C-alpha positions in Angstrom: 39.8 71.1 -63.9 39.4 67.3 -64.5 43.0 66.6 -64.9 43.9 68.7 -61.8 42.1 66.0 -59.7 42.4 62.9 -61.9 46.0 62.9 -62.7 47.4 63.1 -59.1 44.7 60.8 -57.8 45.6 58.1 -60.3 49.3 58.7 -60.0 49.5 58.7 -56.2 46.7 56.2 -55.3 45.5 54.0 -58.1 48.8 53.1 -59.9 51.0 52.6 -56.7 48.4 50.3 -55.1 48.1 48.3 -58.3 52.0 47.8 -58.4 52.3 47.1 -54.7 49.6 44.4 -55.0 51.7 42.8 -57.8 54.8 42.9 -55.6 53.0 41.4 -52.6 51.2 38.7 -54.6 54.0 36.0 -54.3 54.1 36.4 -50.6 50.4 36.9 -49.6 47.6 36.7 -52.1 45.1 37.9 -49.4 47.2 41.1 -48.8 47.5 41.6 -52.6 43.7 41.3 -53.0 43.1 43.8 -50.2 45.4 46.3 -51.9 43.7 45.8 -55.2 40.4 46.5 -53.6 41.8 49.8 -52.6 42.7 50.3 -56.3 39.2 49.5 -57.4 37.7 51.8 -54.8 39.9 54.6 -56.0 38.8 54.3 -59.6 35.1 54.1 -58.5 35.5 57.3 -56.4 37.1 59.0 -59.4 34.1 58.1 -61.6 31.7 59.5 -59.1 33.5 62.8 -59.3 33.5 62.8 -63.1 29.7 61.9 -63.2 29.0 65.2 -61.3 30.3 67.2 -64.2 28.2 68.0 -67.3 29.4 66.2 -70.3 29.4 69.3 -72.5 31.5 71.5 -70.1 34.9 72.6 -71.1 34.3 73.1 -74.8 34.4 76.5 -76.4 31.7 76.9 -79.0 32.3 79.6 -81.6 30.3 80.8 -84.7 33.6 80.4 -86.7 35.9 77.7 -87.0 38.7 77.5 -84.4 42.1 78.5 -85.7 45.4 79.7 -84.2 44.3 83.5 -84.9 40.9 82.9 -83.1 42.5 81.3 -80.1 45.1 84.0 -79.9 42.5 86.7 -80.0 40.4 84.8 -77.3 43.5 84.5 -75.1 44.2 88.3 -75.5 40.6 89.1 -74.6 40.7 87.0 -71.5 44.1 88.6 -70.3 42.8 92.0 -70.9 39.5 91.4 -69.0 41.5 90.3 -66.0 43.3 93.7 -65.8 42.4 96.1 -63.0 39.0 97.7 -63.3 40.5 101.2 -63.3 42.0 100.6 -66.6 39.0 101.6 -68.8 41.0 100.9 -72.1 41.2 97.2 -71.2 38.0 96.6 -73.3 40.1 97.4 -76.4 41.7 93.9 -76.0 38.3 92.4 -76.9 38.1 94.2 -80.2 40.3 91.7 -82.3 38.1 88.8 -81.1 34.9 90.6 -81.8 36.0 91.7 -85.3 36.9 88.0 -86.1 33.6 86.7 -84.9 31.5 89.4 -86.7 33.3 89.4 -90.0 35.0 86.1 -90.5 33.5 83.9 -93.2 33.6 80.2 -93.6 36.4 79.1 -96.0 35.1 78.6 -99.5 35.4 75.0 -100.8 33.3 72.8 -103.1 33.1 69.7 -100.9 34.9 68.5 -97.7 34.8 64.9 -96.4 36.4 63.9 -93.1 36.6 60.4 -91.9 37.1 60.7 -88.1 39.4 58.5 -86.1 36.8 56.7 -83.8 38.5 53.5 -83.3 36.6 50.4 -84.5 33.6 52.2 -85.9 32.6 54.8 -88.3 31.8 58.6 -88.3 32.2 60.7 -91.4 31.5 64.4 -91.7 30.5 65.8 -95.1 30.5 69.6 -95.4 29.5 72.0 -98.0 29.9 75.9 -97.6 26.5 76.1 -95.8 25.5 72.7 -94.7 26.9 69.7 -92.8 26.0 65.9 -92.9 27.1 63.3 -90.4 27.2 59.7 -91.5 27.2 57.4 -88.5 28.3 58.4 -85.0 30.7 55.8 -83.8 30.2 53.8 -80.6 29.2 54.3 -77.0 32.2 52.8 -75.2 30.9 53.2 -71.7 28.5 55.2 -69.7 31.2 57.8 -69.2 32.4 58.1 -72.8 30.7 58.2 -76.2 32.2 58.9 -79.6 29.2 61.2 -80.3 29.8 63.7 -77.5 33.5 63.0 -77.0 34.8 63.1 -80.6 32.2 64.1 -83.2 30.7 67.1 -81.3 34.1 68.7 -80.5 35.2 68.3 -84.0 32.1 70.0 -85.5 32.3 72.7 -82.9 35.9 73.3 -83.9 34.7 73.6 -87.4 32.2 76.3 -86.4 29.0 74.2 -86.5 26.5 74.8 -83.8 24.1 72.2 -85.2 24.1 69.4 -87.8 21.8 69.7 -90.9 21.5 66.0 -91.5 22.6 63.0 -89.4 22.4 59.6 -91.3 22.7 56.4 -89.2 23.5 53.6 -91.8 22.5 50.6 -89.6 21.9 49.4 -86.2 25.4 48.0 -85.2 26.6 49.8 -82.1 30.0 50.9 -83.6 27.9 53.0 -86.1 24.9 54.0 -84.1 25.9 54.0 -80.5 27.2 57.5 -80.2 24.0 59.1 -81.5 22.1 59.5 -78.1 25.0 61.4 -76.5 25.6 63.5 -79.6 21.9 64.5 -79.7 22.2 65.9 -76.2 25.0 68.4 -76.9 24.7 69.0 -80.8 21.2 68.2 -82.2 20.4 67.5 -85.8 17.8 69.3 -88.0 17.1 66.0 -89.9 17.6 62.3 -89.1 17.8 59.5 -91.6 18.2 55.9 -90.3 18.7 52.5 -91.8 15.6 50.3 -91.6 16.9 48.3 -88.7 17.8 51.3 -86.5 15.4 51.6 -83.5 15.9 54.5 -81.1 13.6 55.3 -78.2 10.7 57.7 -79.0 11.9 60.0 -76.2 15.3 60.5 -78.1 13.6 61.3 -81.4 10.7 63.3 -80.0 10.0 66.4 -82.1 12.6 65.3 -84.7 12.3 65.0 -88.5 13.1 61.4 -89.0 13.0 59.5 -92.3 13.8 55.9 -93.1 16.6 55.3 -95.6 15.4 54.0 -99.0 16.9 53.8 -102.4 15.9 56.5 -104.8 15.8 59.3 -102.3 18.1 62.3 -103.2 18.5 65.9 -102.3 20.7 68.7 -103.3 22.8 71.3 -101.4 23.9 73.8 -104.0 26.2 71.9 -106.4 26.4 68.8 -104.1 23.9 66.0 -104.9 23.3 63.2 -102.3 21.8 60.0 -103.5 20.7 57.0 -101.5 21.4 53.7 -103.5 20.5 51.0 -100.9 18.5 49.4 -99.3 15.9 48.8 -102.0 13.1 50.2 -99.9 12.2 51.2 -96.4 9.9 48.2 -95.8 11.4 45.3 -97.8 14.9 43.8 -97.1 17.2 43.1 -99.9 17.2 39.5 -101.0 20.4 37.8 -102.0 20.7 35.4 -104.9 19.3 32.5 -103.0 16.2 34.5 -101.9 17.1 34.8 -98.4 16.3 38.2 -96.8 19.2 40.3 -95.9 19.4 42.3 -92.7 22.1 43.8 -90.4 25.1 44.9 -92.2 23.6 44.4 -95.7 20.8 46.7 -94.8 23.2 49.6 -94.4 22.1 53.0 -96.0 24.5 53.4 -99.0 25.0 57.0 -100.0 26.6 58.5 -103.1 27.8 62.1 -103.1 28.4 64.0 -106.3 30.0 67.4 -106.7 30.8 68.3 -110.3 32.8 65.3 -111.6 33.7 64.0 -108.2 32.0 60.9 -106.7 32.2 59.8 -103.1 30.6 56.6 -101.9 29.7 55.8 -98.2 28.5 52.2 -98.2 28.4 51.4 -94.4 28.9 47.8 -93.6 27.5 46.2 -96.7 28.9 42.7 -97.5 29.0 40.6 -100.6 25.2 40.1 -101.0 24.4 43.7 -100.9 27.4 44.6 -103.2 26.2 42.1 -105.8 22.7 43.6 -105.4 23.9 47.1 -106.1 26.1 46.0 -109.0 23.1 44.2 -110.6 20.8 47.0 -110.1 22.9 49.3 -112.2 22.9 52.2 -109.6 26.7 52.0 -109.4 27.0 52.8 -113.1 28.9 56.0 -114.2 32.1 57.6 -113.5 34.7 55.9 -111.4 34.6 56.7 -107.6 37.0 59.3 -106.4 36.7 58.5 -102.7 35.4 55.2 -101.1 35.1 54.5 -97.4 35.7 50.8 -97.5 32.7 48.7 -96.7 32.7 47.0 -93.3 36.1 48.6 -92.3 37.9 46.4 -94.9 36.6 43.1 -93.8 37.2 40.1 -96.1 33.5 39.5 -96.3 33.2 42.8 -98.2 35.0 44.6 -101.2 34.4 41.7 -103.5 36.6 41.6 -106.6 33.7 42.5 -108.9 32.7 45.4 -106.6 36.3 46.8 -106.5 36.7 46.3 -110.2 33.5 48.2 -111.0 34.2 51.2 -108.7 38.0 51.5 -109.3 38.3 54.1 -106.6 41.2 56.6 -106.6 41.2 56.8 -102.8 40.0 54.3 -100.3 39.8 55.0 -96.5 39.6 52.1 -93.9 38.0 53.2 -90.6 39.3 50.7 -88.2 40.8 50.3 -84.6 44.5 50.3 -83.9 45.6 46.7 -83.7 42.0 45.6 -83.1 41.0 41.9 -82.6 39.1 42.0 -85.8 42.2 42.7 -87.8 40.6 45.2 -90.2 41.6 45.9 -92.9 42.2 42.3 -94.2 45.4 42.2 -96.2 43.7 40.5 -99.2 41.3 43.4 -99.3 44.0 46.0 -99.1 45.9 44.2 -101.8 42.7 44.2 -104.0 42.5 47.9 -103.9 46.2 48.6 -104.3 46.5 46.3 -107.3 44.1 48.5 -109.2 46.1 51.6 -108.3 43.9 52.9 -105.5 45.7 55.0 -102.8 44.7 53.5 -99.3 44.4 55.2 -96.0 43.7 53.9 -92.5 42.4 56.0 -89.6 44.3 53.7 -87.2 47.6 54.8 -88.7 46.8 58.4 -90.0 44.2 59.5 -87.6 41.3 61.6 -89.0 41.6 62.0 -92.8 40.2 65.1 -94.7 39.6 65.3 -98.4 38.8 68.8 -99.5 38.0 69.7 -103.1 38.7 73.4 -103.5 36.7 75.7 -105.7 38.4 76.8 -109.0 39.4 80.4 -109.3 37.0 83.0 -110.5 39.2 83.9 -113.6 38.9 80.3 -114.9 35.2 80.3 -114.3 34.7 83.4 -116.4 36.9 82.2 -119.2 35.1 79.0 -119.7 32.0 78.9 -117.5 30.3 76.0 -119.3 33.3 73.8 -119.1 34.4 74.7 -115.8 31.1 73.7 -114.2 31.9 70.2 -115.1 35.4 70.1 -113.6 36.4 69.7 -110.0 38.7 71.8 -108.1 42.0 71.0 -106.6 42.0 68.2 -104.1 43.6 68.9 -100.7 44.3 65.9 -98.4 45.3 66.2 -94.7 45.6 63.8 -91.9 45.5 64.5 -88.3 48.8 62.9 -87.4 50.4 64.4 -90.4 49.5 67.9 -89.3 50.7 67.2 -85.8 53.9 65.4 -86.6 56.3 65.0 -83.6 60.0 65.5 -84.2 60.8 62.2 -82.5 58.7 60.0 -84.9 
């Protein structure tokens, strides 16, 4: 409905008036300015129309994840319901969709982590078979568009989630926390964990279960263990080696996720001081990291040589904006990981990236239950642009 209005309006009014103003500028700047005011007026009028529409309209929310089969069954149901009333058998067309909704089960997997493509920012969805966690919510780009309601919520709805078990906001930077308010309006969270510097209005968090991120906290969802490694406490800031207090990026809530022998690390925007503190604390000791979301989008102020050498991650994801002015990830950081043999991914190039560790077969589990519980399942990696590859690319 929006495009039926917006596309012809922009195509027939906004763009032609902009181009006409460019053509007339060498001859009369006053005339060009008048025509450009028309362009500005056309855009303002379009926004007034868009503001009239509820932000959550147009999304199909289903108790099961969207798939080609579900969408086909929904289309069949819609077509059958539009048949003449005298055809009493038309209700049979609803049967396939009803059976899918009633008897479909979520796909069984051990752990699934998706780094969404949110431009220059971060939003990571962590899923188990029964629970979901969102780490950061991306940015609020304008009053009309938020990553929370415009990207995160539709993705979770498509996965079949009608709510989020836990939302964790690592720190206060807008590209990590800005999308939260809009997300809460359309897809609320059962539990909220925030970094010590995050400060949302009480009206937004009213009635919510809110906790402050602190090192040492942990919880378990089945076989999946979540551990908060940093900051050191909810009240005290980390101190660097000079004794200066650390805030902002280095106060990011660092989370480690373990499933069997798999380790995933979500470090937010921590920089060198917080990396050194984590290394010195010994909380990063143990198995090498399987998946690391690169600290601070791959900035050269993070991913210090000692940090990278300690973690030795198998896979590294940079969540960054396409050709953004910050230039993330920095070439020296990318080279630092690849030199150690890490395979790197970039949301600016591959789009959303999903790492899914599948459960091992029941036969293997019965043959060697004790050993199998320590082993991870097969890893499946998919990218949004890889799945939707166009023939001309």
